[in-house]
C-alpha positions as a printed Julia matrix, in Angstrom:
65×3 Matrix{Float64}:
 131.21   92.76   59.11
 130.11   95.23   61.97
 132.18   95.32   65.09
 130.48   93.58   68.35
 129.45   95.84   71.17
 130.66   94.5    73.95
 129.09   97.5    76.53
 125.68   96.94   74.49
 125.55   93.5    75.22
 126.81   93.65   78.61
 124.21   95.98   79.56
 121.85   93.97   78.54
 122.67   90.89   80.39
 123.1    93.3    83.72
 119.22   94.39   83.08
 118.12   91.2    82.69
 120.39   90.09   86.05
 118.54   92.7    87.58
 114.74   92.06   86.88
 115.36   88.31   87.56
 116.49   89.24   90.57
 113.85   91.85   91.38
 111.0    89.36   90.32
 112.42   86.78   92.86
 112.53   89.37   95.42
 108.79   90.05   94.72
 107.96   86.67   94.83
 109.24   85.85   98.09
 107.82   89.25   99.31
 104.52   87.5    97.78
 104.89   84.31   99.68
 105.59   85.88  102.93
 102.52   88.11  102.76
 100.41   85.02  102.22
 102.1    82.95  104.71
 101.46   85.78  107.23
  97.75   85.98  107.29
  97.49   82.35  108.15
 100.14   82.83  111.18
  98.48   86.11  112.64
  96.48   88.88  110.68
  97.39   91.43  112.68
 100.81   91.6   111.68
  99.92   92.76  108.12
  97.96   95.47  109.54
 100.62   97.25  110.45
 101.95   97.11  107.05
  99.19   99.24  105.63
  99.37  101.92  107.97
 103.03  102.58  107.51
 102.65  102.94  104.19
  99.27  105.23  104.22
 101.46  107.2   106.98
 104.05  108.03  104.34
 101.55  109.4   101.78
 100.01  111.41  105.18
 103.11  112.82  105.8
 103.51  114.3   102.16
 100.24  115.44  102.89
 101.07  117.58  106.1
 104.25  118.9   104.63
 101.92  120.29  102.25
  99.45  121.9   105.05
 102.75  123.3   106.65
 103.72  125.57  103.89
């Protein structure tokens, strides 16, 4: 009979726990995003330019070379 690989089982449990935690975090973030436009649409707009700013920041670094 084969010996149980406890390290593998623990790793699988940890991965499942992380996945569940991430899904819960995304669900919470999604619910907040849907609530924000109802309360105030202007709050949702600054988040988008912030993300675009990070992308343009990378392009600015390429131009500086």
